[in-house]
C-alpha positions as a Markdown table, in Angstrom:
| # | Residue | x | y | z |
|---|---|---|---|---|
| 1 | Met | 23.4 | 157.0 | 89.2 |
| 2 | Ser | 25.4 | 157.3 | 86.0 |
| 3 | Thr | 24.6 | 159.8 | 83.2 |
| 4 | Gly | 24.6 | 157.2 | 80.3 |
| 5 | Pro | 21.5 | 155.6 | 78.9 |
| 6 | Leu | 22.5 | 152.1 | 80.0 |
| 7 | Asn | 22.4 | 153.1 | 83.7 |
| 8 | Ser | 19.7 | 155.8 | 83.6 |
| 9 | Ala | 16.6 | 155.7 | 85.6 |
| 10 | Ala | 13.6 | 154.0 | 84.1 |
| 11 | Pro | 11.4 | 156.3 | 82.0 |
| 12 | Thr | 8.3 | 157.6 | 83.6 |
| 13 | Thr | 6.3 | 157.7 | 80.3 |
| 14 | Ser | 6.3 | 155.5 | 77.2 |
| 15 | Gln | 4.7 | 155.3 | 73.8 |
| 16 | Val | 3.7 | 152.0 | 72.2 |
| 17 | Val | 4.4 | 151.5 | 68.5 |
| 18 | Gly | 2.5 | 148.6 | 67.1 |
| 19 | Gly | 2.2 | 146.8 | 63.8 |
| 20 | Val | -0.6 | 145.1 | 61.9 |
| 21 | Tyr | -0.8 | 141.4 | 61.0 |
| 22 | Asn | -2.2 | 140.7 | 57.5 |
| 23 | Ala | -2.5 | 137.1 | 56.2 |
| 24 | Val | -1.6 | 138.6 | 52.8 |
| 25 | Val | 1.0 | 141.4 | 52.8 |
| 26 | Pro | -0.6 | 144.5 | 51.3 |
| 27 | Thr | 0.7 | 146.1 | 48.1 |
| 28 | Pro | 0.6 | 149.9 | 48.7 |
| 29 | Ala | 0.1 | 152.5 | 46.0 |
| 30 | Ser | 2.8 | 155.1 | 45.5 |
| 31 | Gly | 2.7 | 157.6 | 48.4 |
| 32 | Gln | 0.3 | 155.5 | 50.5 |
| 33 | Ala | 1.2 | 155.2 | 54.2 |
| 34 | Leu | 0.9 | 151.8 | 55.9 |
| 35 | Ala | 1.2 | 150.5 | 59.4 |
| 36 | Leu | 4.3 | 148.4 | 60.3 |
| 37 | Gln | 3.6 | 144.8 | 59.2 |
| 38 | Val | 4.1 | 141.9 | 61.6 |
| 39 | Asp | 3.9 | 138.1 | 61.3 |
| 40 | Asn | 1.3 | 136.0 | 63.1 |
| 41 | Glu | 3.6 | 135.9 | 66.2 |
| 42 | Gly | 4.1 | 139.7 | 66.3 |
| 43 | Asn | 7.6 | 139.8 | 64.8 |
| 44 | Leu | 8.3 | 142.8 | 62.7 |
| 45 | Leu | 8.5 | 142.0 | 58.9 |
| 46 | Val | 11.4 | 143.6 | 57.1 |
| 47 | Asn | 12.0 | 143.4 | 53.3 |
| 48 | Val | 15.6 | 144.4 | 52.5 |
| 49 | Ala | 15.4 | 146.3 | 49.2 |
| 50 | Val | 18.4 | 147.6 | 47.3 |
| 51 | Asp | 18.4 | 150.8 | 45.3 |
| 52 | Ala | 20.2 | 149.9 | 42.1 |
| 53 | Ser | 21.4 | 153.5 | 41.6 |
| 54 | Ile | 23.5 | 153.2 | 44.8 |
| 55 | Ser | 24.3 | 149.5 | 44.8 |
| 56 | Gly | 26.1 | 149.3 | 41.5 |
| 57 | Gly | 23.2 | 147.5 | 39.8 |
| 58 | Leu | 22.5 | 144.8 | 42.4 |
| 59 | Ser | 19.1 | 143.2 | 42.3 |
| 60 | Thr | 16.9 | 141.4 | 44.9 |
| 61 | Asn | 14.8 | 138.3 | 44.4 |
| 62 | Trp | 11.9 | 137.8 | 46.9 |
| 63 | Gln | 10.8 | 134.3 | 47.7 |
| 64 | Ala | 7.8 | 134.3 | 50.0 |
| 65 | Ala | 7.1 | 130.6 | 49.9 |
| 66 | Leu | 10.5 | 128.9 | 49.3 |
| 67 | Ser | 10.5 | 125.2 | 49.8 |
| 68 | Ser | 12.5 | 122.1 | 48.7 |
| 69 | Ser | 12.1 | 122.6 | 45.0 |
| 70 | Pro | 14.8 | 124.9 | 43.6 |
| 71 | Ala | 13.6 | 128.4 | 42.9 |
| 72 | Thr | 15.4 | 130.4 | 40.2 |
| 73 | Val | 17.0 | 133.6 | 41.4 |
| 74 | Lys | 18.9 | 134.1 | 38.1 |
| 75 | Ala | 18.9 | 131.6 | 35.2 |
| 76 | Ala | 22.3 | 132.8 | 33.9 |
| 77 | Pro | 25.8 | 133.3 | 35.3 |
| 78 | Gly | 25.9 | 135.8 | 38.2 |
| 79 | Gln | 27.1 | 136.7 | 41.7 |
| 80 | Phe | 25.4 | 135.9 | 45.0 |
| 81 | Tyr | 25.9 | 138.8 | 47.4 |
| 82 | Gly | 23.8 | 138.1 | 50.4 |
| 83 | Tyr | 20.3 | 137.4 | 51.9 |
| 84 | Ser | 17.6 | 138.4 | 54.3 |
| 85 | Ile | 15.6 | 135.4 | 55.7 |
| 86 | Phe | 12.7 | 134.9 | 58.1 |
| 87 | Asn | 11.8 | 131.3 | 59.3 |
| 88 | Pro | 8.1 | 131.2 | 60.3 |
| 89 | Asn | 8.4 | 127.4 | 61.1 |
| 90 | Ala | 8.5 | 125.7 | 64.5 |
| 91 | Thr | 11.8 | 124.0 | 63.6 |
| 92 | Thr | 15.2 | 124.9 | 62.1 |
| 93 | Val | 15.1 | 125.2 | 58.3 |
| 94 | Tyr | 18.1 | 125.2 | 56.0 |
| 95 | Val | 18.3 | 127.6 | 53.1 |
| 96 | Leu | 20.8 | 126.5 | 50.4 |
| 97 | Trp | 21.9 | 128.4 | 47.3 |
| 98 | Tyr | 23.2 | 126.4 | 44.3 |
| 99 | Asn | 25.1 | 127.0 | 41.0 |
| 100 | Asn | 22.9 | 124.2 | 39.6 |
| 101 | Ala | 19.3 | 124.3 | 38.3 |
| 102 | Ser | 18.6 | 120.7 | 39.5 |
| 103 | Pro | 20.6 | 120.1 | 42.7 |
| 104 | Thr | 20.3 | 117.0 | 44.8 |
| 105 | Val | 20.2 | 117.9 | 48.5 |
| 106 | Gly | 22.9 | 116.0 | 50.4 |
| 107 | Thr | 24.8 | 115.3 | 47.2 |
| 108 | Thr | 25.2 | 118.6 | 45.2 |
| 109 | Thr | 27.5 | 121.0 | 47.0 |
| 110 | Pro | 25.7 | 124.4 | 47.6 |
| 111 | Val | 27.6 | 127.6 | 47.0 |
| 112 | Phe | 26.2 | 128.9 | 50.3 |
| 113 | Gly | 23.9 | 127.6 | 53.0 |
| 114 | Ile | 22.6 | 128.5 | 56.5 |
| 115 | Gly | 20.4 | 127.0 | 59.1 |
| 116 | Ile | 17.8 | 129.4 | 60.5 |
| 117 | Pro | 16.3 | 128.5 | 63.9 |
| 118 | Ala | 12.5 | 128.4 | 64.4 |
| 119 | Gly | 11.0 | 131.9 | 64.4 |
| 120 | Ala | 14.4 | 133.6 | 63.7 |
| 121 | Ala | 15.6 | 135.9 | 61.1 |
| 122 | Ala | 19.1 | 136.5 | 59.6 |
| 123 | Asn | 20.7 | 139.0 | 57.2 |
| 124 | Phe | 24.1 | 138.6 | 55.7 |
| 125 | Ser | 26.1 | 140.3 | 53.0 |
| 126 | Ile | 29.1 | 139.0 | 51.0 |
| 127 | Pro | 30.9 | 142.2 | 49.7 |
| 128 | Gln | 33.0 | 140.3 | 47.1 |
| 129 | Gly | 30.1 | 138.0 | 46.1 |
| 130 | Val | 30.1 | 134.3 | 45.3 |
| 131 | Pro | 30.4 | 133.6 | 41.6 |
| 132 | Cys | 27.8 | 131.2 | 40.0 |
| 133 | Ser | 28.7 | 130.2 | 36.4 |
| 134 | Val | 25.4 | 128.4 | 35.7 |
| 135 | Gly | 22.9 | 130.5 | 37.6 |
| 136 | Ile | 21.7 | 131.1 | 41.1 |
| 137 | Tyr | 19.1 | 128.7 | 42.5 |
| 138 | Val | 17.8 | 128.5 | 46.1 |
| 139 | Leu | 15.7 | 126.0 | 48.1 |
| 140 | Ala | 14.8 | 125.3 | 51.7 |
| 141 | Thr | 14.8 | 122.0 | 53.6 |
| 142 | Thr | 14.4 | 120.6 | 57.1 |
| 143 | Ser | 17.6 | 118.7 | 56.8 |
| 144 | Leu | 21.0 | 119.0 | 55.1 |
| 145 | Ala | 20.7 | 115.4 | 54.1 |
| 146 | Ser | 17.2 | 115.2 | 52.5 |
| 147 | Ala | 14.9 | 117.4 | 50.4 |
| 148 | Thr | 12.1 | 117.5 | 53.0 |
| 149 | Ala | 10.2 | 120.8 | 52.5 |
| 150 | Pro | 9.5 | 122.9 | 55.6 |
| 151 | Ser | 5.8 | 123.0 | 56.7 |
| 152 | Thr | 5.6 | 126.7 | 55.9 |
| 153 | Gly | 7.4 | 128.4 | 53.0 |
| 154 | Met | 10.5 | 130.5 | 53.9 |
| 155 | Val | 10.6 | 134.2 | 53.5 |
| 156 | Val | 13.8 | 134.9 | 51.7 |
| 157 | Thr | 15.3 | 137.8 | 49.8 |
| 158 | Thr | 18.5 | 137.1 | 47.8 |
| 159 | Leu | 20.9 | 139.9 | 46.7 |
| 160 | Tyr | 22.5 | 139.2 | 43.4 |
| 161 | Leu | 24.0 | 140.6 | 40.2 |
């Protein structure tokens, strides 16, 4: 037997760490302890928050029910720096960011887009950022060619300046 953790013997004891599913995510008071939050399938929910004092002033924009209508992240020129996404749907959903308040899916070119498989999550940062001269707008669709909304709103956090 090797001495490293990958080839070690199976543990003889364990401790289960669980989470709580809430249909509505609770809003805790300052200093209040909460159990880990999970979605209706038992997946751990994570909200990526950025401390402006260490991030150079970056902000986050939380979209808990993002669909095919463009949501405004920032209605003025800015930089798109990344995202954290969870797809609670049973099919792949595409999340698209635009430098346009009224984009036409399939016609207007997004500044960034990603397809998130069913039940999956993704996080990504763009250190240099993507400039948006008009503003930063985001939407979610079931296809890159049409503006069909997903059956359940996407859980998206956008990092921007």
